[in-house]
C-alpha positions in Angstrom: -96.8 -144.5 199.1 -98.1 -141.0 196.4 -99.7 -140.2 199.7 -95.4 -140.5 201.5 -94.2 -138.2 198.3 -96.5 -135.8 198.2 -96.0 -135.2 202.0 -92.4 -135.2 201.5 -92.6 -133.2 198.9 -94.4 -131.0 200.5 -92.6 -130.1 203.4 -89.2 -129.9 201.6 -91.7 -127.0 200.1 -92.3 -125.6 203.7 -88.8 -125.9 205.3 -87.5 -123.5 203.0 -90.0 -121.0 204.2 -90.2 -120.9 207.2 -85.9 -120.9 207.8 -86.3 -118.0 205.5 -89.1 -116.7 207.7 -87.0 -117.1 211.1 -84.1 -115.2 209.5 -86.1 -112.1 208.0 -87.7 -111.7 211.5 -83.8 -112.5 213.1 -82.4 -109.1 210.4 -86.0 -107.5 211.2 -85.6 -107.5 215.0 -81.2 -106.9 214.4 -81.9 -103.2 212.2 -84.8 -102.7 214.9 -83.6 -99.8 217.7 -84.0 -101.2 220.7 -86.4 -99.4 222.1 -88.7 -100.7 219.5 -87.5 -104.3 219.7 -88.5 -104.0 223.3 -91.9 -102.0 223.2 -92.6 -105.4 221.3 -91.8 -107.8 223.8 -94.2 -105.2 226.3 -96.9 -105.8 224.0 -96.6 -109.5 223.2 -96.7 -110.3 226.8 -98.8 -107.6 228.6 -102.1 -110.1 229.1 -99.7 -112.7 230.3 -97.8 -113.1 234.1 -96.9 -109.4 234.5 -95.8 -109.1 238.0 -96.7 -105.6 239.9 -97.1 -104.5 243.5 -99.2 -101.7 242.5 -101.8 -100.1 239.5 -104.2 -98.2 238.8 -107.1 -99.3 236.6 -109.9 -97.7 234.5 -113.0 -99.5 233.1 -115.4 -98.2 230.7 -118.6 -99.0 232.0 -122.6 -98.4 230.7 -125.2 -97.3 232.0 -127.7 -97.2 229.1 -127.2 -97.9 225.5 -129.4 -95.8 222.8 -130.9 -98.3 220.1 -131.5 -95.2 217.9 -129.3 -92.1 216.5 -132.3 -89.9 217.9 -131.0 -91.5 221.1 -134.5 -91.4 222.0 -134.6 -94.9 222.7 -132.3 -96.3 225.4 -132.0 -99.5 227.1 -130.8 -98.5 230.5 -128.7 -101.7 232.2 -126.1 -102.3 234.9 -122.5 -102.9 235.5 -121.4 -105.2 237.7 -117.2 -104.6 238.3 -114.7 -107.9 239.5 -111.8 -108.3 240.0 -109.7 -111.5 240.2 -106.7 -112.2 242.2 -105.5 -114.3 239.0 -101.3 -114.3 241.2 -102.0 -118.5 242.8 -99.5 -117.7 246.7 -100.2 -114.1 247.1 -103.1 -111.3 248.2 -104.2 -108.0 247.1 -105.4 -105.4 248.9 -108.1 -102.6 247.1 -107.2 -99.5 248.4 -109.6 -97.8 245.3 -113.0 -98.6 243.9 -114.7 -95.1 242.7 -117.2 -94.3 239.9 -117.4 -91.3 237.8 -120.0 -90.4 235.6 -119.5 -89.6 231.6 -118.2 -85.7 232.0 -115.4 -87.2 234.3 -117.2 -86.3 237.4 -117.0 -88.4 240.9 -120.0 -89.8 241.3 -119.4 -92.6 244.1 -116.7 -94.5 246.1 -117.3 -97.4 247.2 -115.2 -99.0 249.2 -113.7 -96.7 252.7 -110.9 -99.0 253.8 -108.5 -100.9 252.2 -110.3 -104.8 251.2 -108.1 -107.8 250.6 -108.3 -110.3 248.3 -106.4 -113.7 248.5 -105.6 -115.7 246.2 -107.7 -116.7 242.9 -110.1 -114.8 245.6 -112.5 -111.4 243.4 -114.6 -109.1 244.9 -117.7 -107.3 242.7 -119.6 -104.1 243.1 -122.7 -103.4 241.5 -124.3 -99.9 239.3 -127.8 -100.9 239.9 -129.5 -100.5 236.3 -132.1 -97.9 237.6 -129.0 -95.3 238.4 -128.6 -93.2 235.1 -126.6 -90.4 235.6 -123.2 -92.8 234.7 -124.5 -92.5 230.9 -122.5 -94.2 227.9 -118.7 -92.5 228.9 -119.1 -94.5 232.7 -116.0 -95.9 234.4 -114.4 -97.2 237.3 -111.4 -96.6 238.5 -110.2 -99.2 240.8 -105.9 -99.2 242.4 -105.0 -102.2 244.0 -101.9 -102.6 246.0 -99.6 -106.3 247.5 -96.8 -106.6 249.9 -94.9 -107.8 247.0 -94.3 -107.9 242.8 -97.5 -110.0 242.0 -99.8 -111.4 239.0 -101.9 -108.4 237.9 -105.5 -108.7 238.7 -107.6 -109.0 236.0 -110.6 -106.1 236.6 -114.2 -106.1 233.5 -117.2 -104.7 234.4 -120.6 -106.4 233.3 -123.3 -104.8 231.6 -126.5 -106.5 231.4 -130.0 -105.3 230.9 -132.9 -106.6 228.4 -136.7 -107.1 228.6 -139.5 -109.2 229.0 -137.8 -112.5 226.9 -135.7 -110.3 225.5 -131.7 -109.2 226.9 -127.9 -108.5 226.4 -124.8 -108.3 228.4 -121.7 -107.4 227.1 -118.3 -107.3 229.0 -115.7 -104.5 229.2 -111.6 -105.1 230.5 -109.9 -102.6 232.3 -106.4 -100.8 231.1 -103.7 -100.3 233.1 -103.2 -96.2 233.1 -100.5 -96.4 236.0 -98.0 -98.8 237.3 -97.0 -99.3 240.8 -93.8 -100.2 242.2 
């Protein structure tokens, strides 16, 4: 009985707070300029099932990281670029995979002709651990297109390195810098 009373009192306290919060957010959206409200809606769905017919994606990678401020001690890394077609029913076509160094100079084209990725397929491209020209600010530029609007692919880079029994690894995610209708 005591527990039922506590739960009931708690519910009566929380319910008005939820209503007030809901009303406050409605009022806030009503007074916001339409372009700001639309921008927030776009931001909230940025990583959901956004559909596009093509994109250019910037992906940061690291061929080394420094272990001290003096940059005398560096840890070499290998980088694997992974492109995942997450659309359940349509293929995408990878049209360009370019690798750039920390100064923005192109070091390598990874494909010569478009490469098709079927639904749930993936492709990967490796920067060897001995390749040190890219530096801390290296990156990939990935371009893809599709015959129709599809779910945007997931494009990530996985860095790994280490020696002996100690290793390190981390992932970076690509950022869309251009969309194509």
